[in-house]
N, C-alpha and C positions, 0 to 999 in steps of 0.2 A: 316348492313342496318340501317341507321340513320333516325331521324325524319325529316319531312319537315322543312325548315327554319322558317316558321311562328310559328310552334309548339315548336321549339327549344327556341324561344324567351319567350314563355309562360312558359315552364318548367324552364327556367333560372330565372324567377321572382316569381316562386311558393313559397309561404310562406312569401313574403314580404308584408308589409302593403301598401294598396293602398289608395291614396287620390284622391281629385278631379283632373280632367285633367287640369283644369285651375281655376283661381280665379273667384269667382262669386259675384254678386251684387244683392241685393233685389230690385225688382221693384213692386210697388203697382198698380194693375190693377183695384182696387175698385173705386167706385163712392160714391155717398151719402149712398149707401146701406151697406157700411162697407169695412173693409180691405180685400184685396185679393192679397196676395203677392206671387211672384214667384222669383226663382233665375235665373239670366241670366249671362252667361259667360262674362267676361271683355275682352276677346281676339278679339272682333270685333270693328270695327270703330263706332264712335258715331252716324253717320247717319243710319247705318244698325241696331244698337241697338234701336234707336228711331222708325224705321220702324217695328221691331220685337215687340216692346211694343205696338205700335198702332195695329198691327195685332192681338196680344193676347187680347187686350182690345175689339176688334170688335167681337172676338169669345169666350169671357169669359163665356158665358152661356153654352158652351159644357163641361166645367170642373166641377168636383165634388168638391165643396169647403167645404163641411161638410158631416157628415154621413147621415144627413137628405136628402141630394141630391142623395143618392144611395138606394132608397127604393126597387128597383127591383133586387138587387144583389142576385144571387142565392146562397143559403146556401150550395148547393152541391159543389160549387167551393171553398167557403171561410171558411167552418165550420172546426173547430179544435177539435179533441176529444183525450182524454188520455185513452188509453185502458190499463187496469191493469190486471196483472196476479193475480188472487185471491189466489194462492198458496204461493205468496211471501208476506212477511210482509212489511208494509209501513214504510218508514224512514223519519222522519221529518228533514229537512235540517236546518242548522243554519241561523240565521237572517243575512241578508246582509245589511250593512249600506250604505247610500248614502247621498249626499248633500241634504239639505232641499229644495233648489231651484229645483233640479231634481225630488225630491219626489213629490213636489207640481204639477209640470208639468205632471207627470205620473198620479197622482190622478185626475187632471182635464181632461186628455185625456180619462181615463177609465170612468169617470162620463159621458162625451159626448157619449161614445159608449154605455153605459147602457141606457141613455136617448133616444138614437136613436134606441134601440132594437138590437144592433149588438152583445151585450154580454148577457150571461145568466149564472147564477150560476149553477155549476155542483154539483150533489149529488153523493158522493161515500161512500162506506162502510168504517167505521173507525175501 
C-alpha cells in the first residue's frame, strides 16, 4: 500500500532546503507617512503587477506595519514561556558570533518590540 502521488512528492523532497517559489521585487506602498515595503513576485506581467500594487495601496490601512499597529493582539496566542525543570541544573551555552550588521538589525528589532510592550524580561532562578 503506497502513498498517494501528492504525498510521494512531499516525501521525496523532505530534508531539502526550500527557497522562494519565484523571484520577488520590493514595492513601496508608502506615501508621505513613511516607507511601507512589500515583496511581490516577478512572475506576473507588468500591468497585473501595477494593478496589484494599486490594490495594496488602496488597502494598506488593514496591514500591521509596526508593533504599535497590533495593540489588541491576545497574549494567549503569542505568548512564549520557557518552563524549566527545577531538578535539572542550568547550562550556559557558548556565545554565538554573528556579523555586526545582522547583530544591529536584531538589536533594533528587539528594541522595537520592547518599546511596543511585546517583550518582557523573564526572571528565572539562577
